[in-house]
C-alpha positions as CSV (number, residue, x, y, z in Angstrom):
1,X,-13.1,-19.6,30.8
2,X,-15.0,-21.9,28.9
3,X,-16.2,-24.7,31.2
4,X,-13.8,-27.6,31.4
5,X,-11.8,-26.6,28.5
6,X,-9.2,-24.6,30.1
7,X,-9.5,-21.9,27.3
8,X,-10.9,-18.3,27.0
9,X,-14.0,-17.9,24.9
10,X,-13.5,-16.2,21.6
11,X,-14.2,-12.6,21.7
12,X,-14.6,-10.1,18.8
13,X,-11.0,-9.0,19.3
14,X,-10.0,-12.7,18.8
15,X,-12.1,-12.8,15.7
16,X,-10.5,-9.7,14.3
17,X,-7.0,-10.9,15.0
18,X,-7.9,-14.2,13.3
19,X,-9.5,-12.4,10.2
20,X,-6.0,-10.4,10.0
21,X,-4.1,-13.7,10.1
22,X,-6.5,-14.9,7.2
23,X,-5.7,-11.9,5.2
24,X,-2.0,-12.4,5.7
25,X,-2.6,-15.9,4.3
26,X,-4.6,-14.9,1.3
27,X,-1.9,-12.3,0.6
28,X,0.8,-14.9,0.6
29,X,-1.2,-17.1,-1.7
30,X,-1.7,-14.2,-4.1
31,X,2.1,-13.4,-3.9
32,X,3.0,-17.0,-4.4
33,X,0.8,-17.1,-7.6
34,X,2.2,-13.8,-8.8
35,X,5.8,-15.3,-8.5
36,X,4.6,-18.5,-10.5
37,X,3.1,-16.4,-13.4
38,X,6.1,-14.0,-13.5
39,X,8.7,-17.1,-13.6
40,X,6.5,-18.8,-16.1
41,X,6.3,-15.7,-18.4
42,X,10.1,-15.5,-18.3
43,X,10.5,-19.1,-19.2
44,X,12.0,-20.3,-22.6
45,X,8.6,-21.6,-23.3
46,X,6.8,-18.2,-23.1
47,X,9.8,-16.0,-23.4
48,X,7.9,-12.7,-22.4
49,X,9.0,-10.2,-19.6
50,X,7.9,-11.3,-16.2
51,X,5.5,-9.3,-14.0
52,X,7.0,-5.8,-13.6
53,X,8.2,-5.0,-10.3
54,X,7.6,-8.5,-9.1
55,X,10.5,-8.3,-6.6
56,X,9.2,-5.1,-5.0
57,X,5.7,-6.7,-4.6
58,X,7.3,-9.6,-2.8
59,X,9.2,-7.5,-0.5
60,X,6.3,-5.5,0.6
61,X,3.8,-8.1,0.6
62,X,6.1,-10.5,2.6
63,X,6.7,-8.0,5.3
64,X,2.9,-7.1,5.6
65,X,1.9,-10.6,5.7
66,X,4.5,-11.7,8.4
67,X,3.1,-8.7,10.6
68,X,-0.4,-10.2,9.9
69,X,0.4,-13.4,11.5
70,X,2.2,-12.2,14.8
71,X,-1.0,-11.1,16.5
72,X,-2.8,-14.4,16.1
73,X,0.4,-16.4,17.1
74,X,0.7,-14.4,20.2
75,X,-3.2,-15.0,21.0
76,X,-2.6,-18.8,20.4
77,X,0.5,-18.7,22.7
78,X,2.5,-19.9,19.5
79,X,5.8,-18.2,20.2
80,X,8.7,-20.0,21.1
81,X,9.5,-20.0,24.9
82,X,12.2,-21.5,26.9
83,X,10.9,-23.4,30.1
84,X,14.1,-24.6,31.7
85,X,13.1,-24.3,35.1
86,X,9.3,-22.9,35.0
87,X,7.5,-26.2,34.4
88,X,8.6,-27.2,38.1
89,X,6.8,-24.1,39.3
90,X,3.1,-24.0,40.5
91,X,1.0,-23.1,37.4
92,X,0.0,-19.7,39.0
93,X,3.6,-18.8,39.2
94,X,4.2,-20.1,35.6
95,X,1.2,-17.8,34.2
96,X,2.7,-14.9,36.3
97,X,6.1,-15.3,34.6
98,X,4.4,-15.8,31.2
99,X,2.3,-12.8,31.6
100,X,5.5,-10.6,32.6
101,X,7.2,-11.8,29.4
102,X,4.1,-11.0,27.4
103,X,4.3,-7.3,28.7
104,X,8.1,-7.2,27.8
105,X,7.1,-8.3,24.2
106,X,4.2,-5.7,24.0
107,X,7.0,-3.1,24.9
108,X,9.4,-4.3,22.3
109,X,6.6,-4.5,19.6
110,X,5.5,-0.9,20.7
111,X,9.0,0.3,20.1
112,X,9.0,-1.4,16.7
113,X,5.7,0.0,15.8
114,X,6.9,3.5,16.9
115,X,10.0,3.3,14.8
116,X,8.1,2.0,11.8
117,X,5.7,4.9,12.1
118,X,8.7,7.2,12.0
119,X,10.0,5.6,9.0
120,X,6.5,5.6,7.2
121,X,6.2,9.3,8.1
122,X,9.7,10.0,6.7
123,X,9.1,8.1,3.4
124,X,5.9,10.0,3.1
125,X,7.5,13.3,3.7
126,X,10.2,12.7,1.1
127,X,7.8,11.3,-1.5
128,X,9.8,8.1,-1.7
129,X,8.5,5.5,-4.2
130,X,9.6,2.2,-5.3
131,X,12.0,1.9,-8.2
132,X,9.8,-0.1,-10.9
133,X,6.3,0.6,-10.0
134,X,6.6,4.1,-8.4
135,X,4.3,2.8,-5.4
136,X,4.6,5.0,-2.3
137,X,7.0,3.3,0.1
138,X,5.2,4.6,3.1
139,X,2.2,2.5,2.6
140,X,3.5,-0.9,3.6
141,X,5.6,0.5,6.4
142,X,2.7,2.3,7.7
143,X,0.7,-1.1,7.6
144,X,3.4,-2.8,9.4
145,X,3.6,-0.2,12.0
146,X,-0.1,-0.5,12.6
147,X,0.2,-4.3,12.7
148,X,3.0,-4.0,15.2
149,X,0.9,-1.9,17.3
150,X,-1.8,-4.6,17.1
151,X,0.7,-7.2,18.1
152,X,1.6,-5.0,21.1
153,X,-2.0,-4.8,22.2
154,X,-2.4,-8.5,21.7
155,X,0.4,-9.2,24.2
156,X,-1.2,-7.1,26.8
157,X,-4.5,-8.9,26.2
158,X,-2.8,-12.3,26.5
159,X,-1.0,-11.1,29.7
160,X,-4.3,-10.0,31.2
161,X,-5.9,-13.3,30.2
162,X,-3.1,-15.1,31.9
163,X,-3.3,-13.2,35.1
164,X,-7.2,-13.6,35.2
165,X,-7.2,-17.3,34.7
166,X,-7.7,-19.3,37.6
167,X,-6.3,-22.7,36.7
C-alpha cells in the first residue's frame, strides 16, 4: 500500500495492463478514422468505393479493443457491482466478499478464454477467412482468447490485493 493513499503501488503488471488498454484505445481511434474515410469515400461528393472490407475490420477490431479494456477496468475496480447490503458490513468483510466475486469473475473469464481458444483452433484448422479481405478468422479470435485469459489473471491479482490489504 502507498502510505496514506489506500492504493497499491503500480507494478510492472499494472503497467502492462495499462499499456494494453492504451493499445485498445489507439485501435478504436484508428478504427473510427477508417470508418470516417470509408463513409467519406462513399459520399456523393467523392463518389468512390469505400474502404474494402471495412465492416470486417470494424467487427474484428471492436472485439479486440473491448477485450483490451477489460483487464484495466478490473484493476481499477471499474466494473459495476451491487452493494445493497455490503456497505453496512465491516471493511474487511466487504473486501472478502469482493475478492470472492473477483474469483468468480476470473473463473468465468477463464471459461470464455478456453472457448475462444477452441474457436480459434477450429477456425485455424478449417482455414476460415473473412469474406472480403480474406484475413484469417482465427487471429482476432485468438487475440480475444489471450486477452480473456489476461482478464482472468487480473481478477485473481485484484482478489489477492483485496485480501492482502489491511484497511
